[in-house]
Each structure stands twice: as structure tokens, then as C-alpha cells.
LODRENVO-99320 format. One record per residue (C-alpha): residue in three letters; x, y, z. Coordinates in steps of 0.2 Angstrom, whole numbers, plus 5000, padded with zeros to 4 digits. Example, Ala and Ser with C-alpha at 12.3 -4.5 7.8 and 13.67 -1.06 7.14 Angstrom:
// residues 2
ALA506249785039;SER506849955036;
***
This chain:
// residues 618
MET620356735328;PRO618856865325;GLN618656995341;PRO616856975349;ASN616457145344;ALA617057125326;ARG615857215312;ILE616657145297;LYS616356985291;LEU616656875276;LEU614856855267;PRO614556675264;GLN614856605247;PRO613156605239;VAL612756765244;ILE614656815235;GLU613956735220;LYS612256815220;ILE613256985219;ALA614456945206;ALA612756885195;GLY612057055198;GLU613457145191;VAL613557035176;ILE611756985171;GLU610557135173;ARG608957085165;PRO608556925153;ALA609457015138;SER611157015148;VAL610956805149;LEU610656805130;LYS612056925126;GLU613356815136;LEU612656645131;VAL612756705111;GLU614456785113;ASN615056605119;SER614456515106;ILE615056635093;ASP616856615101;ALA616456415098;ARG616556445082;SER614656405076;THR613956415060;ARG612056415067;ILE611456465082;ASP609456455086;ILE608756545102;ARG607156525110;ILE606256625123;GLU604756625133;ASP604156725145;ALA605156865140;GLY606656765144;PHE606056735163;SER605356555161;LEU606556495147;ILE607956555137;ALA608856415127;ILE610256445115;SER610756285104;ASP612356305093;ASN613356175081;GLY615156235087;HIS616656135093;GLY615856085109;ILE616456065126;VAL617455905132;ALA616655825149;ASP617955885160;ASP617856055155;VAL615856035156;LEU616156015175;SER617256175175;ALA616156295166;PRO615156365178;VAL616356385191;ARG616756575191;TYR618356625184;ALA618556505174;THR619056515155;SER619756455141;LYS620056625133;ILE621556705144;SER623156635153;SER623756775161;ALA623456965166;ASP624357015150;ASP622956935139;LEU621757065143;PHE622557195135;SER622557075119;VAL620757015119;THR620156935101;THR618756845107;MET616756885112;GLY616856825131;PHE618556815143;ARG618056855159;GLY617456685165;GLU615956735173;ALA614656735162;LEU613956545164;ALA614456555184;ALA613456725184;VAL612156655175;SER611856465184;ALA611856575202;VAL610256655197;SER609156525188;ARG609156345183;THR610256295170;THR610656135161;ILE612256135150;GLU612255995136;SER613855975123;SER614755865113;ALA616455895106;THR616555745095;THR615555685080;ASP615155495088;GLY613355555095;LEU614055545112;GLY613955705124;TYR613655755143;ARG612355855154;LEU612555955169;ASP611256025181;ILE611356175191;GLU610156255202;GLY610756405209;GLY612356385208;VAL612456225213;SER613056105202;GLY612355905199;THR612955745192;LEU613755745175;VAL612755615165;PRO613155555147;VAL611855595133;ALA611655565116;ARG611955735105;THR612655805088;GLN614255905092;GLY614056055098;THR613156135115;SER611356175120;ILE611156285137;THR609556305143;VAL608956425156;ARG607456415166;ASP606756515182;LEU607856665180;PHE607956765197;PHE606956625205;ASN608256645221;VAL608156825220;PRO606456885218;ALA606857055224;ARG607957085206;LYS606657015196;LYS605257135204;PHE606257265199;MET606357215180;LYS605257295167;SER603757245158;SER603757085149;ARG603357195132;SER605057295136;GLU606257165141;GLN605557065122;MET606057205115;ALA607557215125;ILE607957065118;MET607557085098;ARG608557255098;LEU610157155106;VAL609956995092;GLU609757135079;GLN611557205086;LEU612257025089;VAL611956965073;VAL612757115060;PRO614657075060;PHE614356905058;PRO613656855042;ASP614456675040;VAL613156625054;GLN611456575053;PHE610356655066;THR608556615071;LEU607556695087;THR605956605092;LEU605156735104;GLU603456665114;GLY603356535100;ARG603556625085;VAL604956645074;VAL605356835074;LEU607056815065;ASP607656695053;ALA609456765046;PRO610156655034;ARG612056645031;THR612656785018;HIS614156825011;THR614457015015;VAL613957135030;GLN612657225019;GLU611857065015;ARG611657035034;VAL611057215037;SER609757205022;GLN609057065032;ILE608857155048;GLY608557315041;GLY607657295026;HIS608357305008;GLU607657485004;PHE608557545020;THR610157455017;ARG609957524997;ASP610157695003;LEU611557675014;ILE613257765011;GLU615057665013;CYS616357765020;THR617957655023;SER619757715030;GLU621357645034;ARG623157675042;PRO624357565051;GLY623557445064;MET621857535062;GLY620357515048;MET618657565047;ARG617057525039;LEU615557625039;LEU613757615034;VAL612657755035;SER611157835030;ARG610857975018;PRO610558165026;ALA608958155020;GLN608557985030;ALA609258055047;ALA607858055061;ALA607758125079;ARG607657955084;PRO608857845071;ARG608357655071;PHE610157595071;GLN611757675080;ASN612757515081;LEU614657525086;TYR615757375081;VAL617557345086;ASN618557205082;LEU616657135078;ARG616157175098;ARG614557285099;VAL615057425112;ASP614757585117;ASN616057725114;ASP615957915116;SER617457975104;VAL616657855090;SER615057915093;ALA615358085094;ALA616558075078;ILE615157985067;ARG613858145075;GLN615258265071;GLY615858225055;TYR613958215049;SER613458375058;ARG613658495042;PHE612658405031;ILE610858385043;ALA609958495057;GLU610758475074;PHE609258375081;LEU609458245066;ARG610558095068;PRO610857975057;SER610957775055;PHE612557685055;PHE613357525057;CYS615257565061;PHE616357425060;LEU618357465067;ASP619657345066;ILE621157395077;ASP622657315086;PRO621857255101;THR623257305111;ARG622957475109;VAL620957415116;ASP620457385135;VAL618757295134;ASN618757265153;VAL618057425161;HIS616457365161;PRO615557215169;THR614657175154;LYS615757225142;LYS614757345133;THR615857495134;ILE617957495130;ARG619157625131;PHE620657675119;ASP622257715123;ASP622257875113;ASP620457935110;LYS620958085102;SER621957985088;ILE620257865087;PHE619058015084;SER620058105070;PHE620157955062;VAL618357915062;TYR617758095060;GLY619258125044;ALA618257955035;VAL616458025039;GLN616958185031;ARG617758105015;GLY616457985015;LEU615058085015;THR615758225003;GLU616158104990;HIS614358034991;VAL613358174994;GLY614458334988;THR614858494996;SER612958574990;ALA612058465002;ALA613058535016;VAL612058635029;HIS610958725016;ALA610258555011;VAL609858505028;PRO608058405026;GLN606558495030;ALA605358445045;PRO604158295041;GLY602558375031;ALA603658555027;GLY602558645015;HIS600958665014;GLU600958505005;GLY601158405019;VAL600358505034;PHE599458415046;VAL597958495050;PRO597258465068;PRO595958355070;VAL594158415078;TYR593458295091;GLU592058285104;MET592558325123;ARG591658265137;ARG591758355151;GLU590658405168;ARG590158585159;PRO590458665145;VAL591958785143;ALA591858955136;GLY591758955116;VAL591058775117;ARG589158775112;GLU587758665121;THR587058545109;GLY585858435121;GLN587158295121;VAL589058315118;PRO589958485116;THR590458525099;VAL592258625098;VAL592358755086;THR593858745074;ALA594158865061;GLY592558945064;ILE591358785060;PRO591058665073;ALA591158485069;GLY589758405063;GLY588858575066;ASP588258715051;ALA588758895047;ASP587658945059;ALA588558865076;ALA590058995071;GLN589159105080;ALA589859045096;PRO591559045094;MET592958985106;HIS593459155117;LEU595259135129;SER595759255141;ASN596759245157;ILE597459065153;PRO598159035170;ALA599858945170;ALA600158775173;SER600558725190;GLU601458555196;LYS599758455197;ASP599558475179;LEU601058405174;ASP600558215175;PRO600358165157;THR599258025160;SER597958095169;ALA596558225164;SER596658415169;THR595058475180;LEU595558625177;GLN594258725168;PHE594258895158;PRO593959065166;GLU591959115164;GLN592759285157;VAL593059305138;ASP594059415126;ASP593259535114;GLU593859425100;PRO593759235094;TRP595359135093;THR594759095074;LEU595059295072;ILE596659335082;SER598159345072;CYS599359235078;TYR601059245072;GLN602359105069;ILE604159095075;HIS605559015068;GLY604358865063;SER604058795079;TYR603358915091;ILE601459015090;LEU601259185096;ALA599459225102;PRO599159405109;ILE597759365125;LYS596959515135;ASN598059525146;GLY599759465139;ILE600259345126;LEU600559145125;LEU601859045117;ILE601358875109;ASP602458745105;GLN601758685090;HIS602358515090;ALA601958495110;ALA600258565108;HIS599758445092;GLU600458295103;ARG599358325119;ILE597658355105;LEU598258175095;TYR598658085112;GLU596858125121;GLN595858085105;ALA597057935102;LEU596357875119;SER594557915115;ASP594857795099;MET595457655107;ASP594057665120;ARG592957665105;GLY593957555094;SER593857645079;SER594357795071;GLU594057905053;SER595057845042;GLN595557855024;GLN595857725010;LEU597257745001;LEU597057714982;PHE599057614980;PRO599457554997;VAL600957595004;VAL602457445007;MET603557465021;GLU605057345025;LEU605357325044;SER606557245055;PRO606157095065;ALA605957225080;GLU604657335070;ARG603857195064;ALA603557105082;ILE602657285088;VAL601557295072;ASP601057095074;GLY600557135093;ALA599857305091;ARG598557275075;LYS596957305086;GLN597657475092;PHE598257525074;ARG596557495067;ALA595657605082;LEU596757755074;GLY596257715058;PHE597657635050;ASP597557465041;VAL598957365041;GLN599157205033;ASP600557075031;PHE601457095013;GLY602756945014;GLY604256915024;GLN604757075036;SER603657185025;VAL601857265028;SER600657355020;ILE599757505023;SER597957515014;ALA597057645026;MET597857795039;PRO597057915049;GLY595858035040;PHE596858205045;MET598558125038;LYS599058185019;HIS599658025009;SER601358025011;SER601458065031;GLY600757885035;GLU602257785034;GLN603257905042;ALA602257925055;ILE602257725058;ARG604157735057;GLN604157875072;MET602857775081;LEU603857625080;GLU605357725084;TYR604557775100;LEU603857625106;MET605657525103;SER606557675115;ASP606757675132;GLY606257865134;ASN604357805136;ALA604657715154;ARG603657855163;MET602057765155;PRO601857585160;ASP600257585156;PRO600057505137;ARG598757615131;HIS599557755135;ARG601157725128;PHE600257685112;ALA599357845112;ALA600857945115;ALA601857865102;PHE600357875090;ALA600358095096;CYS602458095095;GLY602358025077;SER600958095070;ALA600958265077;ILE601558445068;LYS603458445071;ALA604758585073;GLY605158685057;GLN603558655049;LYS602458805044;LEU600758845047;ASP599758975040;GLN598459065050;GLU596858955047;GLU597858825054;MET598558905069;ASN596858945075;ALA596358765073;LEU597658715081;LEU597558815097;ASN595558805096;SER595658595098;LEU597258635110;PHE596158725123;ALA594658595120;ALA595858455126;GLN595658375144;ASN597358435150;PRO598058585138;TYR599558625147;THR600858495146;CYS601158365130;PRO600958185135;HIS602858155141;GLY602458305155;ARG603158455144;PRO602258605145;THR601358655130;ILE600958865135;ILE601958975141;ARG600859145146;MET601759305149;SER600659425158;LEU600859615152;ASP601659665169;GLU602859535167;LEU603459605150;ALA603259785158;ARG604459725172;ARG605759655157;PHE605759815151;LEU606059915165;ARG604259985164;
***
């Protein structure tokens, strides 16, 4: 009998179910993952997915698998009810995607769920409606063999959880990335994904994994993949990895499958990365699809509620196995001559690919030093010639001195800085000051009372970011038509982004048109870009928009501008000549907030003469 002052109590069953659901169902994509894995376990050859309102209003999965018998339909949404394991020993030899018996229970606890299924070919099936974990009555329905699960009003009874979800766009991207990951190891299953009424993925059955990867990443991307294989007793590996020339800071795909399950594991990822490291620069990563087949008794897949992370019985052995396979495969296909000294140059490296920073007009409350009044808007001087002006205007070049260090209030990338440059000017204009490039990444510039160090990539990002915001406000930008359009193959997720952002691409100077299937053509690009840079810029924009690294910018307009700046800016390792460095600095110091890039990183470090003297113990 409970004591009158007892503080520890048993929670009610509905609360227990919601807590358990919170461990498994993080977001709409979590629901999708669990249900699709159940369909795969049911030996389906076709799985159709339909999503509305980023999954919050509707997630519908329909398959043609072996179905569920009537009695099991009632048991399926009960916690810890499963057909896939029988004893604790089974947890250490799991061969199915699902096994914990929590998926349907967790999903139905926080939604209005309907299960329809038939395990026979006589056209008779059964339906069960579940609301907030409470099951209704099982009723017979007419249907073909297979199962359909419809999830509506996700988190309707836990609104606080829905409040902490990301934007609809972020949830849609998470769903598309998840589906791209799930479909790859099952080429014998046809998948379709309909998102907000539009089919964004239709992957028919194929014969090989390469063909399935081609459906996701495109023929051109798949054609250049290197295959590395290795076997030893109880273990086999097949790796499809991009060539060193295709390595990127944000790779398009980094997918690990262990016994066909998409998982994360630090040992395998590190082995691939280190096995590849002698062929590429430190900051680059390859795209890869790694399929590791291993004795199930050596894998613990029960260490994470969503089965996202696994653990091996001997991480060192796995690391050595994968590392050796990567080294041998790359050496065979790429050759030792490609190692180290054949590291791909940064995009645009060399004079032919240099991005000349665009000059643009900045509206301010008052002109700053070096900006000449024209009666309407100030004109920024770059390389001694003002934009839209004549050579005589070069007599009013920009001067800089005593540049203040950035304060904390200047580290907000989404707001324009109100700082003004000092009225006191140096004796020489920027266009005449000799600047020095350090390690192809930083610019050293002397000023009256010290030196400035400028991160060339971050600086150009700030310039392009503010320009992009201005262009999107106007709805247009200076553009150049291409004599021969550039054709790009996109993944379904990338294509969805392009289709949803055509207006923004057009405002920034890109003309992107359909080219059939998952391909698009670029017939125009921003005027300051070199011909070979447009595709690369769009690729990097898409990688940025698909990543979670832009969560600091909830405003889609700022996020797209930041993606454009990140994808189009001068890269680390790109050589600049004197004129280009001067132009970059002129454009930077005409910006509203020259002190940080769009992500909040500093663009400038100032070191005074006094500090230099202290460093040399003067």
C-alpha cells in the first residue's frame, strides 16, 4: 500500500506510450523509416509512399508483401509484439530490418493510424483504426494481398513535440534523403515517392545495385564510381566510391549498409576516409555506397532506439578489413601516381577559373570613405574603375585605415551591420596597396596602424550573400547566356529543390530548364562566373540546402542567399592576382557587414602594430 508521503509513482499507460514513442519517432521521417522497413521485411516487390504536409498530415505506405492475418492485425500495434524474434538470443543474430516490436505501437500512440492488410489472394482483408494508441474494431474490407498503413495528424496529441519540429521544407528534405538511402540496397523492389501530390521518385526494379544507384544519383555520377571489393571468412565488402577528382567538402552520398541495413558506424566511416586520404586533400571527402555483409552474430543492432547506430564485436578488425580494401581498390583503379601530389585543385583554381568579385551598389545612410556621391546611390570603386562610371571617377578610390575589430553584435549573419568606416583615411588607396596571398587562402594587407588578414572565401561569401539578397528583392541579376547549355543529372532530392526554387535561381542569374527525367539544363548563369563554374556552383548550393548546417537561418530567403554565396564564392586554395585581391577587398568593405560571412565566421582579423611589437617582445 503506498505511503502517504511517497513521491515516486507509476505513470499512467498513455504517458508511458508517449514517452516510448518519443524515443522511436523523432520526426515524420522516423515514421516513414519504420514502416518502409516493415514492408521490406514482408518481401514486397513494390512499395508506394505518399506524403502530405511534410508528413504531419499524411504518411501512407502501401506494399504488395505477404500481408498480415486477421489475428495479427490486432496484435501488430501492441508494444513489443513482433514476429521477427522469439528470445533474447535472437537479438544477436538479427537478419530483418525490424525486430523490436515498437514501430507500429510508437506511431499509433502519437497519430491517427489505419492498418489495412490481406494475407490471402481471395480479395478479403481487414482494417483496424487506432487513435492515440487506442484501437478500434477490426472490420473486413476488400483488398488485394499486401498491407497499407496510413498515418494522419502526426503528433496531434503531443502538440509540444510538433512545436519543436523543423520547417516543412526541412522535413521534406529529410524524407527525400531517407528514401534515397532506403531504396539503394533493394534493387529488386520498385519504389515510388509522391510528395505533396507530385511524384519525386519512381525507381523501377533493376538487376544490380549500380543500376539502382544510377536511378538515385544519375548515370554520369554512377559511371565514374570505383568499385572496391574484399572478402574474408564471415565477412564481405563491396564499396562504390567516387574518384578523387569528384571529392567534395560536402559529398552527395555517404551511405553505409550493414547486412542491407542503412546505419552509421564510426569505425567503417573512418576506415573509408583514411584509406582515401592519400588521394585527396584533407578537407575533401568522397561519395560512397558501402555494403558490408557480416555474420549477424558479430553485430549488435540494438544499441539505438531507431536502429540508426550499430556496434561490432571487434571494431579494430572491421577497420583493418575496410581500410585495406579501400587502399587496394583505389591503388588499382587510380594508381599510386594519383596519390598526394594529384590532389584536385580547389574549384576555379588557376587564372582561367578565377571568380572576379562582382561590384554592386550599396544603399547606406551616408557615404563611407572611398565611396563617391553620384546624386542617387553611391558607386563602389573596384580595381580603380567604378561600377557604371568612367575612368575619371577613379580619382575617388576607397581608403581604409584603423579598421575596428568585429564585436559580438556584428556576428549576426542575418542582420546588416550599422558600423561605419572611420573618416580618417590612409595615405594610399586600396587599389594601389600591395596585398599578399598566403597558402592560397588568406590575404595579408598592410594598413596604417597594423595588418589585416582576410579569409578570401569568407570575404567573398559575405559579398555574394548581400548581393544575392539584393537580387532576390529585385527579382533579377546580371546574367550571361551560354552558347551550349550545361546538362546536369540530379538526385530526386536535388531535383525537388531545383523545382521549388526556380524563381530564386532566376533572380540570381541562372536559367534552369527541364531536360527530361531527373536532368536539367543551365542555359544562363550569373555574369561574373566562368563558363565551367556554373554547374559546380549549383551542385554546391544543392549540397548546402540539403545539409543540416544551415539551421541557423530559418528564413528561406537568407538560407538560399547563403547557399548561393557558399557555392559561388572563391575557394580556399584558389590563386588570386594583385588586381583580384584589390577588387575583393574593395567589394568587401563596401558591404553592409564586412566583418562576418553569412554563417557568422569572421572575415577579417586585425593585428595592430602594438600587438605585433608585443609578439616580438619589443
